[in-house]
Structure formats: C-alpha cells, structure tokens
GUFIRO-423155 format. One record per residue (C-alpha): residue in one letter; x, y, z. Coordinates in steps of 0.001 Angstrom, whole numbers, padded with zeros to 6 digits, always signed. Each point is the difference from the previous one (the first is absolute). Layout:
N
AXYZ
...
This chain:
367
M-000196+000156-000025
T+001479+003450-001014
K+000378+002816+002388
H-002795+001580-001745
E-002265-003170+000110
R+000494-000121+003566
L-001001+003766+000394
D-003096-000881-001905
A-001043-002590+002224
A+000480+002312+003188
L-002248+002591-001796
D-002512-002830-000821
D-000136-001275+003483
R-000059+003458+001711
D-002337+001451-002799
L+002685+002760-000104
E+000209+002385-002903
S+004010+000639+000467
V+002911-001022+002231
W+002944+002046+001035
F+003515-000641+001189
G+002040+002629+001654
R+002421-001969+002144
P+003381-000431-001275
N-000130-003865-000112
A-003495-000198-001868
F+000753+002896-002409
A+003168-002178-000895
W-001904-003236-000279
L-002294+001573-002447
T+001956+002427-002100
G+003739-001238+000207
A+000579+003733+001220
S+001323+001867+003278
N-002497+002589+001298
V+002757+000439+002994
V+001531+003601+000686
D+000094-000124+003968
R+000773-003360+000982
E-001586+000436+003300
A-003076+000667-001290
E-002750-002535+000197
V-001754+000866-003526
G+001877+000978-002797
V-000159+003235-001985
A-002502-001496-002763
A-002510-002778+000099
V-001116-001965-002615
G-003618-001090-001139
Y-001800-002898-001858
D-003649+000282-000990
G-000330-003243-002264
D+001726+001972-003101
G+003266+000846+000556
L+002327+002085+002610
E-000131+003645+000908
V+002789+001683+002277
V-000804+002979+002072
T+002397+002246+001495
S+001023+003464+000469
N+001626+002281-002858
I+003083-000352+001877
E+000322-003571-000924
A-002128-000273-002926
D+002612+000139-003113
R+002776-001886+002066
L-002384-002877+000615
R-001085+000269-003646
E+003057+000360-001277
E+002398-002387+001984
E-002034-002280+001902
L-003511-000961-001726
D-000850-002152-002872
A-001047+002038-003060
A-003589-001477+000204
V-000503+001118+003353
S-001882+003580+000244
V+001153+002476+002663
S-002341+002552+001668
S+001442+002709+002111
F-001099+002499+002219
A+001444+003704+001460
W+002020-001107+003209
H-000825+003206+001676
E-004288-000539-000548
T-000511-003579+001417
S+001411-003547+001056
L+000815-003234-001832
A-003197-001632+001902
A-002440+002936-001074
A+001296+000146-003567
V-000853-003993-000280
A-002987+000754+001399
D-001100+002526-002616
R+000854-002071-002942
A-000661-003856+001260
P-003206-001955-001329
E-001628-000676+002953
P-000871-002087+002101
A+003401-000374+000375
A+002771-001384+002536
A+003761+000864+000519
D+002834-001188+002025
F+000450+003143+002236
E-002461+002191+001205
V-002336+002047-002614
P-003186+001914+000777
G-002898-002457-000507
F+001954-002768-001435
E+000004-003520+001315
S+003322-001578+001097
I+001735-002657-001849
E+002839-002342+001191
P+002407-000073-002773
R+001995-003410+001010
R-003098-001828-000821
V+000150+000508-003823
R+003791-000019+000035
Q+000285-003682+000507
P+001216-002272-001875
L+002851+001614-002257
T-000720+000489-003520
D+002586-001340-002658
D+001276+003679-000437
D+000283+000382+003833
V+002250-003497+000325
A+002071+001068-003003
R+000738+003504+001768
Y+000412-001803+003352
R+002528-002151-001354
E+002534+002844-001050
L-000547+001469+003519
G+000616-002916+001578
R+003458-000854-001808
E+001205+003830+000298
T-001066-000044+003691
A+002020-003104+000811
S+002658+001160-002170
A+000832+002935+002007
L-000771-001619+003164
E+002735-002425-000847
A+002498+002171-000994
V-000062+001914+002996
C-000206-003086+001943
R+003368-001240-001634
E+001807+003200+001123
L-000760-000131+003565
R+002437-000057+002923
P-000014-000798+003577
G+000494+003661+000954
D-002370+001548-002397
A-002843+001862+002000
E-003686-001132-000782
T-000808+003526-001034
E+002845+000229-002472
V-001355-003221-001581
A-003608+000927-000322
S+001110+003209-001805
A+002224-001891-002500
L-003192-002558-000694
R-002328+003181-000418
V+002688+001272-002435
A+000245-002795-001806
L-003761-000609-000420
S-000527+004082-000987
A+002790-000915-002862
R-002613-002139-001293
D-002895+002185+000796
I-001325-002104+002669
E-001324+001366+003519
A+000688-001538+002956
P-002947+000206+002671
V+001762-002514+002233
A+003842-000523+000293
L+000910-001880+003249
V+003548-000630+001064
G+000388-002098+003054
G+003943-001046+001361
T+000666-002918+002125
E-001669+001817+003289
R-002868+001694-001704
A-001172-002831-002298
R-000337-002358+003048
T-001701+002404+002251
Y-002612+001810-002446
R-001812-001235-003071
H-000139+003460-001381
Y+003753+000827+000255
T-000779+003562-001203
P+003795+001184-000649
T+001968+001677+002796
D+003878+001233+000113
A+000965-003517+001322
E+002420-001930-001615
L-001200-003183-001802
G+002490-002350+001810
G-000228-003770-000715
Y-002636+000038-002532
A-003002+002023-001487
L-003399-000179-000907
V-000873+002323-002805
S-004082+000274-001045
V-001511+002057-002724
T-003488+000959-001372
A+000630+002068-003433
E-002801+001421-001835
R-000143+000950-003918
G-002838+000801-001636
G-002049-000855+002931
L+000965-003613+000238
H+001802-000868+002933
A+002942-002490+000456
S+001510-001338+003161
A+002899-002140+001040
T+002823-000632+002677
R+003497-001314-000473
T+002261-001455+002697
V+003816+000802+000128
A+002238-001598+002702
F+003634+001213+000736
E+001716-003160+001086
S+002907+001712+001516
A-002126+002116+002440
L-002101-002897+001257
A+000542-001875+002885
D+000810-003855+000196
G-003447-001915-000887
A-001899+003360-001177
L+000212-000576-003777
A-001664-003710+000263
D-002777+001458+002448
L-000748+002944-002429
R-000191-002375-003082
D-002423-002454+002321
R-002404+002658+000871
H+000191+001391-003948
E-000683-003609-001021
A-002995-000218+002194
A-001214+003472-001213
R-000079-000887-003405
A-001397-003412+000486
V-002818+001878+001587
E-000209+002438-002973
V-000021-003071-002452
A-003060-001553+001851
A-001923+003450-000371
L+000643-000374-003569
G-001220-003262-000215
A-002951+000855+002215
T-000912+002858-002324
L+000299-001839-003205
D-002527-002507+001432
A-002178+002466+001617
A-000030+001999-003628
E-001141-003258-001628
R-002868-000874+002114
G-001252+003380+001207
G+001641+000257+003440
T+000566+002969+002146
A+003115+001961+001554
G-000960-001842+003222
D+000507-003353-001443
V+003574+000910-000963
F+000419+001776+003500
D-000759-003839+001270
A+002693-001384-002163
I+002387+002677+000976
R-000392-000986+003818
D+000302-003668-000819
A+003214+000565-001746
Y+001431+001913+002870
D-001074-003033+001959
R+001802-002346-002270
A+003173+002110-000222
G+000189-000053+004250
H-000804+003773+000352
P-003426-000243+001224
G-001872+003494+001007
E+002980+001748-002072
W-002761+001417-002415
R-001397+001898+002887
R+002899+002263-000052
H-000436+001193-003487
H-002621+000520-002517
Q+000531-003007-002878
G-000734+002207-003305
G-002618-000678-002311
A-001290+001415-003809
A+002168+002445-001541
G-000914+002301-002978
F-000895+003635+000235
A+000930+000227+003663
G+002587-001665+001706
R-002631-002417+001080
E-003218-000078-001154
W-001068-001891+002985
I+002194-001903+002954
A-001114-003521+000871
R-001445-000060+003652
P-001781-002783+001938
D-003328-000413-001702
A+000698+002922-002706
D-002549-000561-002588
H+001980+001890-002977
A-000784-002219-003353
V+003523-001362-001011
T+000127+000620-003956
A+002334-000930-002832
P+001426+001156-002121
M+001236+002466+003394
A+003223+000580+001682
Y+000684-001013+003381
A+002604+001465+002346
W+000584-002247+002993
N+002428+000879+002542
P+000398-002350+002929
T+002294+000826+002611
V+002298-002343+002434
A+001685+001794+002953
G+002090+002052-002464
A-000070-001890-003411
K-002770+000906-002668
S-000827-001044-003585
E-002004+001949-002319
D-000582+000443-003454
T-002825+001095-002127
V-001474-003112-002024
V-002629-000180-002590
V-002466-002959+000517
A-001602-000813-003229
D-000634-003058-002209
G+000624-002291+002631
G+003783+000911+000709
F+002114+002921+001667
E+002036+002946-001987
V+002284+001551+002274
L-000119+003564-000994
T+003120+001308+001986
D+002410-002346-001205
T+003372+000824-001948
G+001616-003510-000348
R+003103+001587+001585
W-000569-000640+003579
P+001063-003577+001545
T-003542-001887+000233
T-001388-003309+001295
E-002998-002083-001068
V-002511+000118+002836
S-002689-002685+000423
A-002801+000067+002627
E-003006-002143+000848
G-002624+000060-002299
V+002319+001967-002848
D+000523-002490-003145
A+002832+002029-001591
A+003142+001313+001981
V+000315+003978+000086
S+003006+001606-000652
R+000868+002130+002903
P+002653+002451+001158
D+003117-001496+002354
V+001963+001983+002323
L+002972+001560-001984
V+002948-000232+001936
V+003094+002521+000116
E+003091-001505+000601
E+002603+002409+001145
C-alpha cells in the first residue's frame, strides 16, 4: 500500500476531507523533505496536507521559495502566508478542506497520530534506509577504530558527530561510555572521563526523517585487568544472543500478526537462558524504528502491531555490554542496515531463529 493509499484509508475511516502534518518526522515521511529550522521546535516551519488528490504545503513567505526550490518535489504545490499576519496553524485552518485532522494543534481540527500510517515501510523508504544505515555504520566504525584509552568521552562524541555531519547525517543521540560509566549507566551520556579499558559508542542517526541506531564496542587489551576482556566478551555475547532472539520473535510476530508484547516475552525468556534474569529491568529493549528513533518500544503486554517490511532496533544490555543494530525484517528474513562488512563479526543463533545472524564482535586493540 502506498503512502497516499494509506492516507486515503485514513480519510475514509474517519470521514475526513484532508489530513495535515507539521511535525518534522511526519512531514519528511510524506514529502521526503525537511521543514526544520529550529531543532528545538516540535512543529516545523511548514505543514503538508493531503486531500485525496495531491499534496499541498503551507508555509510562511520566509520559507516558501526555499522549500519550493530546494526541498520539495515539483509536483507539490506551495501556498504561503505573510509571517507577520498569522500563524502556521491559522493558515492551515484557512486553506484546508474540512473536516480535517492534523498532527499538531490547529483550531477546529481533529488530531491524528502519524505513527499509525508510517508503518510498515515502503520500498522507497527501505532503499533510502539502506544508504543511511551503511553510512551511519561507516562513520561510527571509522571513529571507533581510532579510539585510545586516554580519549575523553566528549571528544569521541564530537568526532562521531563530525563524521556523521560530513555525510549529511544528524545525530539526535550520541552516547559514549568508558569502562566505569558504561558499567554504571545504561545511557552513558558523554563526560570528560577517559575511556580506560573499553568503550561503548552508541548512535541514533537521522537523515530525511529516517533514523538508524547502532552500537560498537572497543576494548584496549593493555588497559584491562586480567580476566576483564574475557568477562566483557561473555557479557557482549549474552547481549547479542538476546538481540538475535528478539529478531527471531519479531519475524515470528510479523508473520502471524503478533504484538510488541509477544516480542518482549521472548526477550525476557532470552535473558533467562543467557544467565542474566531480570537484566531487562535496567533498560528498555528497543523496538520498531523508522521515522523516529523508536516508533514504539516493547513493554510487557504492549499491543503495538509488529509489521513487515519494517526496521527494528533492539538494544539489549548486560552489565556494561550492549548489542544494537538497525535491521529490516521482511520476506521471511533479516537485512542488517547498519553494516559495512568491515567490522569483525560472528554468526549468532538463538532459540526460535532458523538462520544465524551476523553480529558485531568486540574490537580488541592491542598496544
């Protein structure tokens, strides 16, 4: 089903004449363009509407020419209003066929949740996702290969953001945890602490509205105490076994119409099998990805539909180890998007998964 067909269904189901999106991720999903100027704003500088015939973008006179000439497809019509005379919401209300719904507050409009129409991914979405995933992993791994024990977490995060920016990719999330902080915190927001014996580097990257998440682990053998590398590898192996179990449960749920809660149950069982019961309580386990870092997060009894083709970013953690990549589940199998083919990996199997999945190893730096 195309995006327009999904919106047609939404119009019919709710007896609407038009639907409007002003939040950046939904705007990007429908247009492939960006309506962002101020990254702290929940609503962008333009809204896109669909009335069953085509798309119309409403924006101020400040933005109209730029969006028309640099962002939007020529088939998308653009209407503008004087920035000093009215607001985006009021301008949309003046122009929209009613009854209407919007994903931001517009006088007299119903509300719509865009996540419901963004799933599953279209073929075009997946094609763009492949490029984003490959380039995100390339930037992440390039930075990780240059790490040294004395590097500060903040320096690593800055290098990662620069590497992504050079590829026209934003980084809403860039986490860097050294030996002490990665074991203490699940969200290791970077500080001036040195990495020490090993580092977890995690990123959620965004381009064109799509989001890709990945984590890589680097160990510095000379800076680790005796037995610490083996312990890190054991915890890393446990985390990635849980991740592969989550992928298998995702595929099963997608094929039989299961829910996020079903996948969560499988994740909880996988932690038990890995010898780390209750570890799931310390951090969320991830979920569906796409036009948000997570379109939904799996929780006990969560009723979100598991769809395909769809991207999933599961991120199990085990006491300072983490396994995470963005994977498309489709056609009865898995496609790891955040993969370069240049990082050491191991084929990992899990209960309920017919085929092994290639998962990143700990990169060991010997000095």
